[in-house]
N, C-alpha and C positions, 0 to 999 in steps of 0.2 A: 806054697797054697795053707798049709799049715798052721804057718809062720803067722799070715795074708789075714786067715780066721781069727787069730786069735790076739793082733792088735785089735781090730776092729771090736772082737768081743771087751778087750780092756776098753777102748774107748767107752761103748756103749754103757759101761760095770760106773766110768768114772762120772759120763753125763748123766747118770744116773741117778748116781749118785748125789751133786753137785747141785739136780733137782729137789731131790729128798731134803738134805740141806737146807735150801731156799726155801723149801717149804715148809720144813718146822718150825724156820723161823720166824715163821710171821703166820702162819696157819692158826685159827680164835679158838677159843675152848668153846666145843658146841654149846655149853650150857653158860655162855656170859652171852648176855644180849651184844646185838653187835651197834659199832659207833654212827648213827645219821654222820652223812659230810654230804654236803652240797658245794660242787662245781661248777665254776664258771666256764665253760668250753670253747672258743670263739670258731666261728662255721669256717673253717678253712680246712684244706686236705693237710698242712699241719698238724690241725690234731688225732691226724687218722689213730693213733697207739687207745686214743679215750674211746671213739667207734668199735674200732677192731675189738677192744676190751670187752667192752657193753657186751657187741656181737655175740665174742664166745664164751663169755661170762666168768674171763680171767680176775675178777674180783672175789677175794673170798668172802663170801656171806657173811663167814661167823665172825670176821673182823668190822665190817665193814658196809653200811648198805649206802651205796652210793648215789644220790640223786644231781642229775647234769641238768643245765640251765644253757640252751644256747641263745648265743650272742653274737652280734655280728663287729668283729676285730677287738684285738687286745687288749684297748685299753679300755674297752665299756665294759670288759670281761675282769679288770686287773679296779675298775669301780666300785661291780657288784662286792667286791674284797672291805673294798676302802668302806663301804657302806654296812656292812656284815650281813649283807647278804645271802654271802657265799662267804665258804670256808679258803676254798683255794678257788685258782684258777691255770687258765693256758693264758700266757703272755711271750713277748718277743723278750730280746736282752735290750733292744729298744726303750720298751716302755719301762725297766728298770731301772736304765740309764738316766732316763729323761725324771723319772721318781726322784730320784735319789738329790737332784738338783734343790729339790722339795725335804728334800731327808725324811720322806714319806714311811710308815713303817710297812715294809713289806721287804722278802725272802726268796729266793729260791730255793728247791730242795732238789731240784735237780734239770737236765737237759732233758729231753726226750724225743727232740729230732734236727737237725740241721740241714738249711740249706745253702748253699754257692753262689747261686742265681736266681731267687724269688726275686730282684729290682734289677731293670733292663735300662738299655740304650735302645729306643729308635727312633730311627729318623726318616724321613718322605726320603725320597731314593733319586727325586727329581731334584731334591737340594745337593746332592755329587756331594755326601757329607763320609767321606772312609777310614778318616784317619779322625782320632781325639783334637790333634792341634789345629784339623778346619771346625772344632765347634766355635772359634774364636769370632767375634759379632754376631751368634748367630743367635734366633732367640729359641729359648731352649723351657718348655715345660713341665714345672717342678711343684712338689706339693710341699711349698716351704714348711720347714721346725719339722720335716718327719726323716726317714730314714730315703725317701725320694732325695731329699738337698742335700743330705748327709756321703751319699751314693753318690752323686755327681760331684760333690766339694772331691770326695778321696780320688774319683778318672782323672780328675782337671788335676790336681796335686801331683799325679803320677807324671804330667807330661811339661812341669815346673808353671801352670796355670792355676789360677783362680776363680772366682767365679763372677770377680770384677770386668774377667778376661770377654765373659757371655753376657749376652742377656735375657734375666731368667725373669720367667713371667707365673705369680702365684695360680695353677689350675688344682679346685679336688682333680682326687683319685679319680672319680667318676666319669667326669667329664674331659681328661687327657687326649683318648682318643677323638672324640670332636674337635676339638683344638687344631692335630694334627691336619685332621680332615680336612678343616676348612682353611687349612694355611695362615691361622694363627700364629703357630709356631714354626720351626724346622725339624724339630728335635722335641722328643717327649719321652722320663723317665720314672714311670709307671715299676708297681708291682703286680704280683698276679693275684688274681684272675687279669689284671685290667694288661697288662702284656699281652694273652693269650688273647682277649677278645679283640685287641687293636689288629694283629694278626692274624687272627680272623679274620675277620671282616676287611680289611685294606688288601691282604693276599699281596705281592709281587709290589705293591705301591711302598711297601717299607719296607724298612732293611735292617734287620737283628743284630745288632754288634756285639761280637765277641770281649766279653767283659767277665765269664767266667771266673770264678777264684775267687775277685778283686773284692768282694764283699761277704765275709760268712753272716745268717742269720739264725740264732736258734728261738727254738716254741719253748717255756721254760713251764713246769708245775710252781707257781709260785702262790704266797699266802701273806698275811700276816707273821710278826713271829710268835710262835708258836709254844704251849707252857708242854711240857715236861710229856703230861699222862696224853698228848697227841700224838708224840715220835710214834707210839706204835700202830695208831692209823695210817700214818704218812708213810711206812714202811707197810704197809699191807696196798695200798694204794698204789708204790712204788714196784711192788714185785707185779700187780696187775698190767701193771707197763713193761713190764718185763717179756714177764708174757708175750702180752700181744704185740713188741717189734718180735720176740722168735717167731710166734705163727707170720707177722709179715714177711721177714726172710726165705721161709719155711712154704708159704702159699702165697705167693704173691698176687696173685688173679682174682684166689679169694679176697682177698684185706682191698683189693682196690678196689672191690664190686662192691665192697661195706662200705667203702666212701664212697663210691660214686652214686649210691645208692640214697645214702644220709646226707649228700649237701643237692640234689636233685640236678648233676651236675652229665656234661658230654664227658663220655669213656675219654677223649681225645682230648678232654684238658686232663684229667690225671693222668692219662700217660705224657701227656707233657714238661707237668710238673714232678713227675713221681719219679724222673732218672735224675733227678738234681737233689733229692732229699738222703740221708745218713737217720738212722733211725738206732737211734743208740742212746739211752741211758746213762749219764754220767751226770758225773763234774768234773772241770777241768779249768787251770790256768786261762784258755783261750774268754774263757764265759767274763773271769776278772779285767781281763784286756778289751775287749768289744765295750762291755760296759762301760771304761774308764776312760775309753776313747771317742765313745759318742758322748756321755755325758762332758769331757771338754768340749767339743765340739758345741754340743747344743745350749753350754752357758755361754760361748766367743758369742752367738748369736743371739742369744736373751739379752744376757745382762745391759745395765743401763735401759732396759724395758720398763716403762712406768708404770708395765699392767705385775711388773714382775720382779718387784723390790727384794723379793724377801730369799732371790736365789740364790744357792751358793753349794762349791764342790766340796763332797764330803770327803774326810779324813785319809779314812782308806775304805774301797768296797768290799772287801773279806765279812763290812758285814749286813754285804744284800746275801751274803750266802751262808741256807742252815746244813753242811752237812751230818748232820746229826741222826735222822734216816739211811739215806743211803749208805753211811761209813756201816750203819749196824747190821744194815743186809748184808753188803756188798761194800769193804772197803778195797778192792782192786779198784772200781768205779770212780774213787774218789781221787782227785789226783787238783789240790787247793792250796797253794801255800803264798 
């Protein structure tokens, strides 16, 4: 019993020291004026760490003065950074990949959440589609040029198939449900919350195919390349996200309630997506591989398009990673080479 108590004490001291070290590493000078920063945050449960950080006051007010602009979609969030209406944004690796084709000024400072089940394949039960091979010749609703089409291409490739083996029907994401309900297509490939909404509306008329782990999506803290003096503010921002993710792990019910209230969605939807989320701040090679593979796929889809003659592949995707702040905050969270 004494040994067990001693081990717990040592562990508690270790955690406390680590927290103090993190605190001292980013704690702002009380006499210094906090740096104002604006973040364009996509309205999605994937942005949960930002909503939680705000709710629990995780951002050091002596270091940064955070203002959040709520937007719909990671692409729109990035657009505000591109036009200097925001310094930072929350965007997916898909946005980084697409922007790399235009060699846009864009870097990721860290991933803060990942999901391996955000995009899904749904088919109508009456279409009798049980396996991927049975998609051959079927009409499939996708949103072309997005993660929806990329996901389907990857799924077909696992069975030696290509998009030419099916009939792709280009449909906006919010209209995919109507398309399958009215028999315009036999299957759809939506992302959340459109997958949840379709399943909730049609119930047992839809089959949710098991495609978990097929494609991983990450949400990132992105910005234009920042000068050296901005690294400290980025460190303070990332420190707040780390505290928020720790809170999510310790108090998941309260964290879900914060996100549900912020997004004004059903608790059922939060539970539906939450189980697929991994909340962790970090940078590793999986991000580089994801950006490169999606960029190469998008290039093949768009090359030769008269509207996009300037598209070229990047020589190196490491240039879209800025590890300075996270490396200074905690080098163990960085594994990029």
